[in-house]
C-alpha positions as CSV (number, residue, x, y, z in Angstrom):
1,M,24.6,23.8,-14.0
2,D,23.7,22.4,-10.6
3,D,21.0,23.7,-8.3
4,P,23.0,25.4,-5.4
5,S,20.4,24.4,-2.8
6,D,22.6,21.4,-1.6
7,R,26.1,21.4,-3.1
8,T,27.4,18.8,-0.6
9,A,24.8,16.2,-1.6
10,A,25.3,17.1,-5.2
11,D,29.0,16.6,-5.1
12,A,28.6,13.3,-3.3
13,G,25.9,12.1,-5.7
14,R,27.3,13.2,-9.0
15,L,30.0,10.5,-8.7
16,T,27.3,7.8,-8.5
17,L,25.4,9.2,-11.4
18,D,28.6,9.2,-13.5
19,K,29.2,5.5,-12.6
20,Q,25.7,4.8,-13.8
21,G,26.4,6.2,-17.2
22,W,24.7,9.5,-17.0
23,R,25.9,12.1,-19.6
24,G,24.7,15.4,-20.8
25,V,21.9,15.9,-18.2
26,G,20.6,19.5,-17.9
27,V,20.0,21.4,-14.7
28,Q,20.1,19.1,-11.7
29,H,18.0,19.9,-8.6
30,W,19.4,18.0,-5.6
31,N,17.3,17.4,-2.5
32,A,15.2,20.5,-2.9
33,S,12.8,21.4,-0.1
34,Q,9.1,21.0,-0.2
35,A,8.5,24.7,-1.0
36,V,11.1,24.7,-3.8
37,L,9.7,21.5,-5.4
38,A,6.2,23.0,-5.2
39,E,7.4,26.2,-7.0
40,H,9.1,24.1,-9.7
41,A,6.0,21.9,-10.3
42,L,3.7,24.9,-10.6
43,S,6.0,27.1,-12.7
44,R,6.4,24.2,-15.2
45,G,2.6,23.7,-15.4
46,E,2.7,20.2,-14.0
47,G,-0.2,20.8,-11.7
48,E,-2.4,23.4,-10.0
49,L,-3.0,24.7,-6.5
50,S,-6.1,23.9,-4.4
51,D,-7.7,26.5,-2.1
52,Q,-5.8,25.0,0.9
53,G,-2.5,24.9,-0.8
54,A,-2.4,21.3,-1.9
55,L,-0.9,20.6,-5.3
56,V,-3.2,18.8,-7.7
57,F,-1.8,16.6,-10.5
58,K,-3.6,14.6,-13.2
59,T,-1.8,11.4,-14.2
60,G,-3.4,11.0,-17.6
61,K,-4.2,7.6,-19.0
62,Y,-2.9,5.7,-16.0
63,T,-4.6,6.6,-12.8
64,G,-3.4,3.6,-10.9
65,R,-0.7,0.9,-10.9
66,S,0.0,-1.2,-14.0
67,P,0.6,-4.6,-12.5
68,K,1.0,-6.4,-15.8
69,D,3.8,-4.0,-16.8
70,K,6.0,-4.8,-13.7
71,F,9.0,-7.0,-14.3
72,I,12.0,-8.4,-12.4
73,V,15.3,-9.1,-14.1
74,R,16.0,-12.8,-14.0
75,E,19.7,-13.1,-13.1
76,P,21.7,-15.5,-10.9
77,S,21.6,-13.6,-7.6
78,S,17.8,-13.6,-7.4
79,E,16.6,-16.3,-9.8
80,S,16.0,-19.0,-7.1
81,E,14.5,-16.5,-4.7
82,V,11.8,-14.7,-6.6
83,D,8.3,-16.1,-6.8
84,W,8.0,-16.1,-10.6
85,G,4.5,-16.3,-12.1
86,E,1.5,-14.1,-12.5
87,V,2.8,-11.3,-10.3
88,N,6.6,-11.3,-10.9
89,F,7.2,-11.4,-14.6
90,P,10.8,-12.2,-15.7
91,F,12.9,-9.7,-17.8
92,E,16.1,-10.6,-19.6
93,P,19.3,-8.8,-18.5
94,D,20.3,-7.8,-22.0
95,R,16.9,-6.3,-22.5
96,F,17.3,-4.4,-19.3
97,D,20.7,-3.0,-20.3
98,A,19.4,-1.8,-23.6
99,L,16.3,-0.2,-22.0
100,H,18.5,1.4,-19.4
101,R,20.7,3.0,-22.1
102,R,17.7,4.3,-23.9
103,V,16.3,5.8,-20.7
104,L,19.6,7.6,-20.0
105,E,19.6,8.9,-23.6
106,H,16.1,10.3,-23.0
107,F,17.4,12.3,-20.0
108,E,20.2,14.0,-22.0
109,G,19.6,17.8,-22.0
110,R,16.6,17.5,-19.6
111,E,16.1,19.1,-16.3
112,V,16.2,16.5,-13.5
113,W,15.2,16.3,-9.8
114,I,17.1,14.0,-7.4
115,Q,15.8,13.1,-4.0
116,D,17.9,11.1,-1.5
117,S,16.0,9.4,1.3
118,F,15.5,6.1,3.2
119,G,13.1,3.2,3.0
120,G,12.5,2.3,6.6
121,T,12.7,4.2,9.9
122,D,14.7,1.5,11.8
123,P,18.4,2.5,11.4
124,T,19.4,-1.2,11.5
125,H,17.3,-2.1,8.5
126,R,16.6,1.1,6.6
127,L,17.5,1.2,2.9
128,P,19.2,4.3,1.4
129,I,17.5,5.1,-1.8
130,R,17.8,7.7,-4.6
131,V,14.9,8.8,-6.8
132,I,15.8,10.5,-10.1
133,C,12.8,12.2,-11.9
134,E,12.0,14.3,-14.9
135,R,9.0,15.8,-13.1
136,A,9.2,18.1,-10.1
137,Y,5.9,16.6,-9.0
138,H,7.5,13.1,-8.6
139,A,10.3,14.5,-6.6
140,L,7.8,16.2,-4.3
141,F,6.0,12.9,-4.0
142,A,9.2,11.1,-3.0
143,H,10.0,13.9,-0.6
144,Q,6.6,13.5,1.2
145,L,6.4,9.7,1.1
146,F,9.9,8.4,2.0
147,V,11.9,8.9,5.2
148,R,13.6,12.3,5.0
149,P,17.3,12.3,6.1
150,T,18.8,14.8,8.5
151,A,21.4,17.2,7.1
152,E,24.1,15.0,8.6
153,E,22.7,11.9,7.1
154,L,22.3,13.6,3.8
155,A,25.9,14.6,3.6
156,S,27.0,10.9,3.8
157,H,24.1,9.4,1.9
158,R,25.0,6.7,-0.6
159,P,22.1,5.0,-2.3
160,A,21.8,1.2,-2.1
161,F,19.0,1.4,-4.8
162,T,18.2,4.0,-7.4
163,I,14.8,4.5,-8.9
164,I,14.6,6.3,-12.3
165,A,11.2,7.8,-13.1
166,A,10.8,8.8,-16.8
167,P,7.1,9.2,-17.5
168,D,7.7,10.9,-20.8
169,F,9.7,7.9,-22.1
170,Q,7.5,5.3,-23.7
171,A,8.7,1.8,-24.4
172,V,8.3,0.0,-27.7
173,P,7.2,-3.6,-26.8
174,E,8.6,-5.2,-30.0
175,R,12.0,-3.7,-29.3
176,D,12.1,-3.5,-25.5
177,G,10.4,-6.7,-24.5
178,T,7.6,-5.0,-22.5
179,R,3.9,-5.5,-22.7
180,S,3.0,-1.9,-23.4
181,E,4.6,1.6,-23.4
182,V,4.6,1.3,-19.6
183,F,7.4,-0.5,-17.7
184,I,8.4,-0.9,-14.1
185,V,11.6,-3.1,-14.1
186,L,13.5,-4.1,-10.9
187,N,17.1,-5.3,-11.2
188,F,18.3,-6.6,-7.8
189,A,21.8,-7.3,-9.1
190,K,22.3,-3.8,-10.3
191,R,20.2,-2.3,-7.5
192,L,18.2,-0.2,-10.0
193,V,14.6,0.4,-10.9
194,L,13.4,1.8,-14.3
195,I,9.9,3.3,-14.5
196,G,8.5,4.8,-17.7
197,G,5.4,5.5,-19.7
198,T,3.2,6.4,-16.7
199,Q,2.8,9.5,-14.6
200,Y,1.2,7.6,-11.6
201,A,3.5,8.3,-8.7
202,G,2.4,5.2,-6.8
203,E,4.7,3.2,-9.0
204,I,7.7,4.9,-7.3
205,K,6.4,4.1,-3.8
206,K,5.5,0.5,-4.5
207,S,8.9,-0.2,-6.2
208,V,10.6,0.6,-2.9
209,F,8.1,-1.6,-1.1
210,S,8.9,-4.5,-3.5
211,I,12.6,-4.1,-2.9
212,L,12.1,-4.2,0.9
213,N,9.8,-7.3,0.5
214,Y,12.8,-9.0,-1.2
215,L,15.6,-7.9,1.1
216,L,14.1,-7.9,4.6
217,P,12.6,-11.4,5.0
218,R,16.0,-12.8,4.2
219,Q,17.2,-10.9,7.3
220,G,14.4,-12.4,9.5
221,V,12.3,-9.2,9.3
222,L,8.7,-9.6,8.2
223,S,7.7,-7.0,5.6
224,M,4.0,-6.2,5.7
225,H,1.3,-4.4,3.7
226,C,-0.4,-3.0,6.8
227,S,-1.0,0.2,8.8
228,A,0.0,0.4,12.5
229,N,-0.9,2.5,15.5
230,V,-0.2,2.3,19.2
231,G,-2.3,3.1,22.4
232,E,-1.3,5.0,25.5
233,A,-0.3,1.7,27.1
234,G,2.1,0.9,24.3
235,D,-0.1,-1.7,22.7
236,V,0.6,-1.9,19.0
237,A,-2.1,-2.9,16.5
238,L,-1.6,-3.9,12.8
239,F,-4.2,-3.4,10.1
240,F,-3.7,-5.6,7.0
241,G,-5.7,-5.0,3.9
242,L,-5.8,-4.2,0.2
243,S,-6.6,-0.8,-1.3
244,G,-10.0,0.5,-0.3
245,T,-10.5,-1.8,2.7
246,G,-9.8,1.0,5.3
247,K,-6.2,0.7,6.4
248,T,-5.5,4.4,6.4
249,T,-8.9,5.5,7.7
250,L,-9.0,3.1,10.6
251,S,-5.4,3.5,11.7
252,A,-5.8,7.3,11.9
253,D,-7.4,7.3,15.3
254,P,-7.6,10.4,17.6
255,I,-6.9,8.3,20.7
256,R,-4.1,6.2,19.3
257,A,-0.8,7.4,17.8
258,L,-0.1,6.5,14.1
259,I,3.1,4.6,13.4
260,G,2.3,4.4,9.6
261,D,-0.6,3.9,7.2
262,D,0.6,1.4,4.7
263,E,3.9,-0.5,4.9
264,H,5.9,-1.8,7.9
265,G,8.6,-4.2,9.0
266,W,8.4,-6.4,12.1
267,G,11.9,-7.2,13.4
268,D,13.4,-8.4,16.7
269,D,12.7,-5.0,18.4
270,G,9.2,-4.5,17.1
271,V,7.4,-2.8,14.3
272,F,8.8,0.1,12.1
273,N,7.3,2.2,9.3
274,F,8.9,1.9,5.9
275,E,7.8,5.5,5.0
276,G,7.9,9.1,6.2
277,G,4.5,9.9,4.8
278,C,1.0,8.6,4.0
279,Y,-0.7,7.9,0.7
280,A,-4.4,8.0,1.5
281,K,-7.2,7.2,-0.8
282,C,-9.5,10.2,-0.8
283,I,-12.5,9.4,-2.9
284,R,-15.5,10.7,-1.0
285,L,-13.3,12.0,1.8
286,D,-15.4,13.6,4.5
287,R,-14.3,16.0,7.3
288,L,-16.6,14.4,9.8
289,N,-15.7,10.7,9.3
290,E,-12.0,11.1,8.6
291,P,-10.9,14.4,10.2
292,E,-7.2,13.6,10.6
293,I,-6.8,12.8,6.9
294,Y,-9.0,15.8,5.8
295,E,-7.0,18.2,7.8
296,A,-3.7,16.8,6.5
297,I,-4.5,18.0,3.0
298,R,-2.7,21.4,3.1
299,F,0.3,23.1,1.5
300,G,2.8,20.5,0.1
301,T,0.3,17.7,-0.1
302,V,0.2,15.9,-3.4
303,L,-3.3,15.2,-4.7
304,E,-3.6,12.9,-7.7
305,N,-6.6,13.0,-10.0
306,V,-8.8,15.0,-7.6
307,V,-11.2,17.3,-9.4
308,L,-11.1,21.0,-8.4
309,D,-13.9,23.6,-8.8
310,P,-12.5,25.8,-11.6
311,K,-13.4,29.0,-9.8
312,T,-12.8,28.4,-6.1
313,R,-10.2,25.6,-6.4
314,V,-12.0,23.7,-3.7
315,P,-11.5,19.9,-4.1
316,D,-14.6,17.8,-4.9
317,F,-13.6,14.6,-3.2
318,A,-16.9,13.0,-4.3
319,D,-16.1,13.4,-8.0
320,A,-14.9,10.1,-9.5
321,S,-15.0,11.3,-13.1
322,L,-11.2,10.8,-13.5
323,T,-10.9,7.7,-11.3
324,E,-12.1,6.1,-8.0
325,N,-8.4,5.9,-7.1
326,T,-7.9,9.6,-6.1
327,R,-5.0,9.9,-3.7
328,A,-3.4,12.3,-1.2
329,A,0.3,12.1,-0.3
330,Y,1.5,14.0,2.7
331,P,4.2,13.8,5.4
332,I,3.2,11.7,8.5
333,E,3.8,14.9,10.5
334,S,0.6,16.2,9.1
335,I,-1.2,13.8,11.3
336,P,-1.1,15.4,14.7
337,N,-1.2,12.2,16.7
338,H,1.7,10.3,15.1
339,V,4.7,8.5,16.5
340,P,7.9,10.5,16.0
341,G,10.5,8.1,14.6
342,G,7.9,5.7,13.2
343,Q,8.7,2.8,15.5
344,G,6.7,0.7,18.0
345,G,6.9,-2.4,20.0
346,H,5.7,-5.9,19.1
347,P,2.0,-5.9,18.2
348,S,-0.6,-7.4,20.5
349,R,-3.4,-7.5,18.0
350,I,-3.6,-8.0,14.2
351,I,-6.8,-7.1,12.2
352,F,-7.2,-8.4,8.7
353,L,-9.5,-6.0,6.7
354,T,-11.7,-7.2,3.9
355,C,-14.4,-5.3,2.0
356,D,-16.8,-8.2,1.3
357,A,-19.1,-7.0,-1.5
358,F,-20.9,-10.4,-1.4
359,G,-22.2,-9.4,2.0
360,V,-21.8,-12.8,3.7
361,L,-18.8,-12.4,6.1
362,P,-19.5,-11.2,9.7
363,P,-18.5,-7.6,10.4
364,L,-16.1,-9.0,13.0
365,S,-14.6,-12.5,13.6
366,R,-12.1,-13.8,16.1
367,L,-9.5,-16.1,14.4
368,T,-7.7,-19.1,15.7
369,P,-4.0,-19.2,14.8
370,E,-4.7,-21.6,12.0
371,Q,-7.5,-19.3,10.6
372,A,-5.2,-16.3,10.8
373,M,-2.7,-18.1,8.6
374,Y,-5.5,-19.2,6.2
375,H,-6.8,-15.7,5.8
376,F,-3.4,-14.1,5.6
377,L,-2.5,-16.4,2.7
378,S,-5.9,-15.9,1.1
379,G,-5.9,-12.1,1.3
380,Y,-9.5,-11.8,0.3
381,T,-11.5,-8.7,-0.6
382,A,-14.0,-7.9,-3.4
383,K,-14.1,-5.4,-6.2
384,V,-17.4,-3.6,-6.5
385,A,-19.1,-3.4,-9.9
386,G,-18.7,0.0,-11.5
387,T,-15.4,1.0,-9.9
388,E,-13.3,-0.5,-12.7
389,R,-13.9,-0.9,-16.4
390,G,-14.7,-4.4,-17.4
391,L,-16.4,-5.6,-14.2
392,S,-19.9,-7.1,-14.4
393,Q,-22.8,-6.1,-12.1
394,E,-21.8,-8.9,-9.8
395,P,-19.0,-8.5,-7.1
396,S,-15.6,-9.8,-8.1
397,A,-13.7,-11.8,-5.5
398,V,-10.0,-10.8,-5.2
399,F,-7.5,-13.1,-3.5
400,S,-4.1,-11.3,-3.0
401,A,-1.7,-13.4,-0.9
402,C,-0.4,-11.7,2.2
403,F,-2.9,-8.8,1.5
404,G,-0.3,-7.5,-1.0
405,A,0.6,-10.0,-3.7
406,P,1.4,-7.4,-6.4
407,F,4.4,-6.2,-4.2
408,M,5.5,-9.5,-2.8
409,T,8.7,-10.8,-4.5
410,L,9.2,-14.0,-2.5
411,P,6.9,-17.0,-2.3
412,P,3.9,-16.2,0.0
413,N,4.8,-19.0,2.4
414,R,8.0,-17.1,3.3
415,Y,6.0,-14.2,4.7
416,A,3.4,-16.5,6.2
417,D,6.0,-18.6,8.1
418,L,7.5,-15.4,9.5
419,L,4.1,-14.1,10.6
420,G,3.1,-17.3,12.3
421,T,6.4,-17.5,14.1
422,K,6.2,-13.9,15.4
423,M,2.5,-14.3,16.4
424,R,3.2,-17.4,18.4
425,R,6.3,-15.8,20.0
426,H,4.5,-12.6,21.1
427,H,1.0,-14.1,21.8
428,V,-0.8,-12.0,19.2
429,E,-4.5,-12.0,18.8
430,A,-5.9,-12.1,15.2
431,W,-9.3,-10.7,14.0
432,L,-11.1,-10.5,10.6
433,L,-12.9,-7.2,10.1
434,N,-15.4,-6.9,7.2
435,T,-15.8,-3.2,6.1
436,G,-18.0,-4.2,3.2
437,W,-21.7,-5.0,2.9
438,T,-24.4,-6.4,5.2
439,G,-28.0,-7.5,4.6
440,G,-27.2,-8.4,1.0
441,G,-24.4,-8.0,-1.5
442,H,-23.5,-4.8,-3.4
443,G,-26.7,-3.5,-5.0
444,Q,-29.0,-5.2,-2.6
445,G,-27.6,-4.7,1.0
446,R,-25.9,-1.7,2.5
447,R,-22.3,-0.8,3.3
448,I,-21.5,-1.3,7.0
449,A,-21.5,2.1,8.6
450,L,-18.1,3.5,9.4
451,R,-19.3,4.3,13.0
452,H,-20.1,0.6,13.5
453,T,-16.7,-0.4,12.1
454,R,-14.9,2.0,14.4
455,A,-16.9,0.7,17.4
456,L,-15.9,-2.9,16.6
457,V,-12.2,-1.8,16.2
458,D,-12.4,0.1,19.6
459,A,-13.8,-3.0,21.2
460,V,-11.0,-5.2,19.9
461,L,-8.3,-2.7,20.8
462,G,-9.8,-2.0,24.2
463,G,-10.2,-5.7,24.9
464,T,-13.8,-5.4,25.8
465,I,-15.0,-7.7,23.0
466,R,-13.3,-10.7,24.7
467,D,-16.1,-10.8,27.2
468,A,-18.9,-11.0,24.6
469,S,-20.9,-14.1,23.8
470,Y,-19.8,-15.7,20.5
471,A,-21.5,-17.8,17.8
472,V,-19.9,-19.7,15.0
473,D,-20.7,-19.3,11.3
474,P,-21.6,-22.7,10.0
475,I,-20.1,-22.2,6.5
476,F,-16.9,-20.2,7.2
477,G,-16.3,-21.5,10.7
478,L,-15.8,-18.0,11.9
479,E,-16.4,-17.1,15.5
480,Y,-18.3,-13.8,15.8
481,P,-19.6,-11.7,18.7
482,K,-23.4,-11.6,19.3
483,T,-23.2,-8.1,20.8
484,C,-20.9,-5.1,20.8
485,P,-21.5,-1.6,22.3
486,G,-22.3,0.9,19.6
487,V,-23.1,-1.7,16.9
488,L,-26.6,-2.8,15.7
489,T,-27.0,-6.4,17.0
490,E,-28.8,-7.5,13.9
491,I,-25.8,-6.9,11.6
492,L,-23.4,-9.0,13.7
493,D,-24.9,-12.3,12.4
494,P,-24.6,-11.9,8.6
495,R,-27.3,-14.5,7.9
496,T,-30.0,-12.9,10.0
497,A,-29.1,-9.5,8.5
498,W,-30.3,-10.7,5.1
499,P,-34.1,-10.5,4.5
500,D,-33.9,-13.9,2.8
501,P,-31.7,-16.4,4.7
502,T,-31.9,-18.9,1.9
503,A,-30.4,-16.3,-0.5
504,Y,-27.7,-15.7,2.0
505,D,-26.9,-19.4,2.1
506,T,-26.6,-19.5,-1.7
507,Q,-24.3,-16.5,-1.8
508,A,-22.2,-17.7,1.2
509,S,-21.7,-21.1,-0.4
510,R,-20.6,-19.4,-3.6
511,L,-18.0,-17.3,-1.9
512,A,-16.8,-20.3,0.2
513,Q,-16.2,-22.3,-3.0
514,L,-14.1,-19.4,-4.4
515,F,-12.1,-19.5,-1.2
516,R,-11.5,-23.2,-1.4
517,K,-10.6,-23.0,-5.1
518,N,-8.0,-20.2,-4.5
519,F,-6.4,-22.1,-1.6
520,T,-5.6,-25.2,-3.6
521,R,-2.4,-23.4,-4.7
522,F,-1.2,-23.6,-1.0
523,N,-1.4,-27.4,-0.8
524,D,2.0,-27.5,0.8
525,V,1.0,-25.7,4.0
526,E,0.1,-27.6,7.2
527,L,-3.1,-29.6,7.1
528,A,-4.5,-27.7,10.1
529,I,-4.2,-24.4,8.1
530,Q,-5.8,-26.0,5.0
531,A,-8.7,-27.1,7.2
532,A,-9.2,-23.7,8.7
533,G,-11.1,-22.4,5.7
534,P,-14.8,-22.6,4.7
535,R,-16.5,-25.9,5.1
536,E,-18.2,-27.9,2.4
537,I,-21.9,-28.2,3.2
């Protein structure tokens, strides 16, 4: 029996489900509202309510993405396009078909939630998507994160891609060709994604991102792992960075309007958000430092792996006992100062974010066009010891091409070429911002204070930093300001910030060697870009 909440969408969608081989499914809930989805999730015992009305869910064994369990079906239409290798693992079509059949059998007799939405706010490039879930929680997540159709758009919605989320179905590697019980398998020919064995909702979000990263660059649109905001004068800024570097925090600015916090496209008319919501990392979330995000956590917000006080139901955002990767998913409308429609003009400034746990990069550096391409392709940040199992006490360098390698389906040069072309065409400035350590690496120095990072960002976006005096780092060749209002002068030069300059030289040379080693895989880029990295001393 169907949920009567939206019979028009159900009638339109059931035909598509039949064509995909669905049989014997139980109660179907089509495009339910936020309130209805919250009721379903709570009544089924999927989660619990916080004191402010947010819904809190525990994702079990998997508290983050499973990159080694993500596959792309190798078939004629995409075989020559996909960047096969350590990120994009191939999956055989016959294996996919067999796994698909087993997943559909798993849904027989089960209650399902179906959410129709869009990936992308630009009507020219948006992708109609359908998410089919066995958990109301995942449907609520999809409702909050993707672009919500109007009633008129919903009536005529036809999905170009379907994502099936079956967390209670576990693969058998010997039979299904997977690496574990978890699988995320994209099939571009059949326009279908299968997700199973994991409750972590971020796999749904990033599957759509991976699809757009495949489709849009082939249309001349640059897909980007970045946040974006815009000033009163219409000046758009982009913040590229991996998880934990500050994209969401720094783009949520009370004096600038938020376009989006994580994923965007850059087309002929400017920048557009891929999503209708935000997915903020909320470990150690603080009302004073991140007021916009803190206040966004209210009824309907999905909190993942956040620990609640058992009596008061007040979230303890400092508690990392389940994971450091605690998350909050909420509609972008929960940020008061956002851009309705999720679109902006061409950016005037790009900021690459890195959390340098080695403590050797300047807090802020101005990049040449060649350096911008070098650091975009490098995509450097560092993992901090203790945040993930298996890490040593030393920082671990991470190089993720385009600041988003796990989601990039095409070769990195495709994205870099598009970025370089658009930056030259629109005369875009590029900066490298270190949100990591100063005065020593992790365990010795200290994390750069958020107030100093914000002051540096304000100086870049306000244009005042252009008039500062600059020095050049001898190892990395980075040009950094000697002074900036609101920032301690002694931290701007990373070498002098260390109590032992010789120890700095040793650590900087070590990181520079890691940069050079990583960049050898890009030996086909222009020599000027290859030469824009750290120097051998």
